[in-house]
N, C-alpha and C positions, 0 to 999 in steps of 0.2 A: 394558736394565734389569738384566740379569744382572751386568754389570760394575759397575753402580752398587751393586747389592746386595752384591757382593763387597767393594767399598770400604767399605760400611757395616759389614760383618763385621770387616774389618781395623781400622777406626777404633775399634771397640769393644774388640777383643781386645788392641790394641797397648798400652793403658794398664792392662789388667787385671793384669798381673804386678806392676808397682810398687805398685798399689793393694792387691793381696793381700798384698804384703810389709808395707805399712803395717798392715794388720789383724793380721798375724802378730806384728810386734814390739810392738804394743799389746795383745797377748794376746787379740785379738778382743773386747775390752771396749769397749762403746759409749761409756762416759765418757772413756776414754783417747783413743779415735779422735776424738771430738768436740773434746776439748781440743787435740789436735794440729792439727786443721783450724782451730780458732779462732785458735791462735797463728800458724800458718804461712800460713793463707789457703786457702780451698777451691780457688781456681784454681791455686795452686801444686801442691797434691797431685794435682789432676785432670789438669793439663796439663804441668807442668814439673818435678815432683820427679824426682830421678835414677832411672834405670832400674835396678832391682835385682830379681833373681829370688828368689822366696820358696823356702823349703825344701820338700822333697818329703815332707812329713808326711802321714799318712792324712787329716787334716782338710783340709789345703790341696788335696790331690788330689781330694777329694770336692767341695770348693767349686769347683775348676777345672772338674770335670765338669759341675756344675750350670750354671756360666757358659757353657760351650761349648754345652750344649743350648739355653739361652735365647738365646745369640747366633745360633745356627743358625736358631732360630725367627724371630728378628728379621730375619735376612737373607732368609728365605723370604717373610715378609710384605712386605719392602721391594721385592720383584720387581714386585708389583702396584701400588706407590705411584708417584705422579708424580715426576719428576726433582727438582723443588724440595724435596719431602719427603725424598728421599734425601740431598740436599745438607745439609739441616738435620740429618738423623740422623748424617751423617759428622762434623759439627762437635760434635754432642752425644754422640758415641760414648763419650768418657771418662766423662761423667756417667752414661750407660747402664751402663757397666762398673761404676761405683761402686754403682749400684742393684742390679746382679746379684750382686756380691760381698757386699753387705749382706744380700741375700736368702739367699745361700748360707750365710753365717755364722749367720744366724738359724735356718736349717733344721738345720745341723750342730750347733748349740748343744744341741739336744735329746739327741743321741747323746753329745756331749762331757760334758754335765752328769750323765748317767746313768753314764758311765764313771768320772767323778771320784767320784761317790757310792759306787760299788762299790769303787773302789780305796781310798778313805778307810776304808770299813768293814773291808776286809782288813787295812789298816795298823793299825787299832786293835786288831784281834784278834791280830795278830802281836806287838804291843807287850805286850799283856796276857799272852799265852802265854809270852813270853820273859822277862818280869819286868824288862825294860830300863827304866832310869830316863831320863827325857827332860830335856834342858837346852834351853830355848828362848831364842833371841836375836832381838830386834827393835830398832827404832829408825829414825832417819832416815838415818844414814850410819855406816859403820864396822862393819856387821854381819858382812860376810864376813871382814874382817881379824881381828875378835875371835874368830869361830868357828874360823878356821884356827890362830890362836895358842893358843887353849884346847885344841884337838885335839892340837897338838904337845906341850903341857905335860903332858897326862894319858895319852896313848895308850900309853906304855910301861908304865905302872903298872896301867892298866885297859883291858879290851877295849872299845874305843870306835870308833864310826863317826859320820860326819856327812854332812849334805847336801852334794852335790858342787857345786863351782863356785859359781854364783850362783843355784842352784835354790831359790827361797824361796816358791813358790806352793803352795797345798794339794795340787795334783796332783804337783808336783815333790817335796814332802816325803813324800807317801804312796808315791810310786814308789821313793824312796831307802830307805824303811823296808822295803818288800817285797823289794828287791834285796839289802840289806845286813844287816838285823837278823836274828840267829839266837838260838838258846837260850843261847849263851855271851856275848852282847853285854851289857855292863854299862851303858854309857851311849850314848845317841844324841843328838847335838848338832844341833838344827834351827834353821836360819836362817829367820825368818818375816817375809815382806813383807806389805804391805797398802796399799790405796788408799782404803778406806772403813771406817767403824765396823762392827763385827760380824765382819769377816773374820778377825781374829786369834782371836777367841773361837770361831769355827767350827772352826778347825784345832786349837785347844787342847782343845776338847771331845773330840777324837779322840785326841790324843797325850798329854793330861794331864801337862803338865810338872811336874817336882819343883823345878827350879831355873830362874830366869829372869834374863837380862841385858837391860837397855834401854840401848842406846847413845845418844849425845846426840841431841836432837830439834832439827830445823831447820825449813825451809819446803819441803823436797822433796815434790813431789806435792801441794802445798797446794791447787791448783785442784780436785783430785779429792776431797780431804777436805772442802772447802768453808769451813773455818775452822781456826785454830790450836787452838781448843778441841776440835773434832772429831778433829784429828790426835792431840792429847794423850790424849784419851779412848780412841782406837783403840789406841794403844801401851800404855796402861794395862791393856788387856784381858789381856795376858800375865801381869801381876802379879796380877790378880784371879783368874786361873785356878790360881795356885799354892796348894797345901794349907797349912794352918796350920803344918805341920812343914817347909814348904819354905823356900827362901831366894832373895831377889831382890837384884839389884845395879843401882843407878840412878845416873845422873849427878847430882851435887849441885845443879847449876843447875836441873834439871828435877824434883828431888825434891818441892818444894812442891805440884806438881799431880799427881804420880804416886803419892805415898806415902799420903795420907789414906785410912783405911779398909781398907788391905791387911792380910789376916790373916797372911801369911807374914812372917818376919823380913826386914828390908831393910837393906842396907849401901849407903852412898853413896861415890862416888869422884869425884875431880877433880884436874886439874893445877894449878888456880889457887885454888879455894875450900877452906875448911875442910871436911874430909870424913873418913869412916872409912878410906878407902883413898887414899893420896896418893903423890906422886912429887916428890922434890926434886933438882934438878940441882946437882952439886958440882964439875963440871968438864966439859971437852969429852968428850962421849959417856959421862960418868960420872953415876950417879944413886943415890939412896937410896930404896928402896921401903918404905912403912909401911902395915901393915894392923892398925889398933888393935883390931878385934874379936878378933883372934888374938894380939895382942901381939907381932907379928912385924915385924922391921925388918932389911933386908939391902941391901948395896950391889950394883950390877951395872953392866956397861958395855954399850952398844949404839950402833951407828952410825945407827940408824933415826932420822929426823927427830923431834924431841920431840913435835910436834903429833900424830903417829900413835901415839905411845906411850900416849895416853889409852885406846886400845883394849886395852892390856896390863893396865891396872889391874884391871878386873873379872875378866878371864881368869885372872890370877895369884891373885886372892883366891879364886876358885872352886876353882882347883887346890889351894890350901892347905886349903880346906874339905873337899876330897876326899882329904886325907891325903898329898899330895905334899910331900916335905921341902923346906924353903927352899934348901938347898944344891943339890939337884937342879934346882929351878926356876931358880936363878941360872945354872947352867951352860947350861940350855936356852935361856934368854933371849938369851945371847950369840950363839947360832946362828940365832935367828929372823930371817926376812926378810919383806918385804912381799909380798903376792900378786903374781903375774906382771903383772896389769893395773894395778899401783900403782907409779909412778915407776920403771919398768923402763928402764934405760939401754942403748942399743945404738948402733952406729955406722952412720950413714946416708950418703947421697950426699955426696961431697966431704969425707969425714971429719967430717961434722957429728955432734954428740952429739944423738941423738933420744931423748927421754924419753917413754915411753908411760904415760899415766895415763887409761886408755881404757875402763874398765868403764862408769861413769856419772859424772855431775858434779852437784855441789851447791855452794851458796855457801861453806860452811865449807871444803870440800875445795878449791875454787877458790882461796880465799885462802891456804890452806896450800901449794898448789902454786906460787903466786906467790912466797911466802917462800922456798920451796925453790929455785926458779929464780934468784931474786935472789942467793942465797948461792953459786951455782955460779961457777967461775973464768972461764968463757968471756967474751969481750968482748961478743959480740952475743947477746942473750937474747930469744927469741921464744916467746910463749905462743899456742897455736892453739885456738880454740873455735868451735863452731857455735851456742853459746848454751846457756842453761839452761831447761829446759821446766817447765811446770806449776807456776809460782810464783804464779799468780793476781795479786792486788792488791799483792803484795810484790815484784814484779819490778823496778820502778823503784828502790826503796830498796836492794834486793840488788845491783843493777848499780852504784848509786852507791857502795856499800861497796867493790865490786871496783875501781871507778874511782879511789877514794882510795888504795887499795893500789897500783895501777899508778903513780899520780903520785908516790908516796913511794919507789918502787923504780926499777929499771933495765930492766924488761921492756917489750917492745912486744907488744901483743895483735893478732894477725891473726885476723879473724873474718868470718863471713857474716851475723852478727846485727847489724843496723843500730842497735839500741837501745844497744849499747856505745859508739857514737861520741858519744852525747850526754853521757856521764859523764866521759870523759877523751880528748877529740879528739886531743890531741898524742901520746897513747900508744896509739892504736888505728888500725889500717889495715883498711878495709872492702873486701870482695871480693864480686863479684856471685854467684859460685858456687865450687864446690870445685875446678874446673879452673883458674880464675884463681888461687885460693889456692895450689894445688900448684905452679904455675909460679913464683909469687913465692917460695915456700919453697925451691925448687930454685935460684933465682937467689941466694938468701942463703946457700946452703950453703958451709961452709968449716970447717976445724978450730977456728976461733975462734968458732963459732956453736953455741948450744944451742937446740934446738927441743923444746918440751914440748906434747904433744897432750893436751888436757884434755877428757874426755868421749868419746863414741862416734864413731868414724869407720869407714868401710867397710874391709874387709881390703885391697881394691884400692888405696885411697888410701894406706894405711900402706905397702903393698908398693912402690908407686910412689915414695914418699918415701925408702924405704930403698934 
């Protein structure tokens, strides 16, 4: 029976690591974890999700310790159970592991929430003592690119710091404030993410932004917000937090739902619609920028795909409002690049051009990536995606939009998400798992092939492809 108890212990702990990894990447949030289980299936996560080690963060180590103690207790109790019960426990081991990790996450949430509250309080005090003005950036997509470009445009003229990488949670924002903001810091640029109404207001109550940029709104994380109205109202919270003397910048398409009742001055921007801030293409890589509020117009050149230049519109307007001269902005724009996880081109196996677009994925970004790949010179063009998560009831329509784009272009989509095959079957190749997908990509490798990875993939998958 001791051997059987050992088998019960092994069966439980074997799936504990990938399940804890799931909790980690979903930020230990019950809503995000349940959404992932709903989309991918409980059995997939419990039995067959790829084995990945979670990070050795204090919270993960504490959860792991709790699981080890509970698993040891389970094994001890299993010694006295009949063999048939032990067999049942062996098969149920992954479910037991899920329950243990859920319990561990709930216990550690008490400590985590207290730590977050204390850190937010310290961050608020630091901002008030330093007199630093805060620029908040939220939206469905383009937040990080907008933040990085704004930082590049103003940092030489003003002592400016910003949230690092993609750190946009209250904890990440507060941590960046504590580590970076000092008495001489004039501006702090905060990328602000959210999944529910009230979350942006919570962090804005602490950082009290003076300026706010809302990037375009889509259906990213729609299943967590519950509805488009909730998503829009959540993003609107940034604008509601601005003082009457503040200034907000919103996409013209979303302005009708974001603008009413906002006390701060608002400027609209758009690549297609009439707006206060616009961009007109005059030739290959040549554009004319116009900001009517300031009466500023100037030409510039950039090799960045036009779709991504939408992020430049509010960033440039805010830089102008902060006193940066148009001729300086024009020079800086010519040297701007996309962040490393956006359309980063490298050479992979067999001389293949591998394009990494791997931070996150959304419908608008997916469509922009297809257009980019279609325009590349390679003969064979392969888009790779594991699917788009948390789209709720809009998943079918969103995938149909992607399917139409694939049909109109020259790309082939390699995917592990079966839902794509229903939208453009002749342009989609379905694979059972990442190993089969990787083998197919290696077989397609050649100097005449371009492979674009859309969305998150493990570092091992990327390294194996390169």
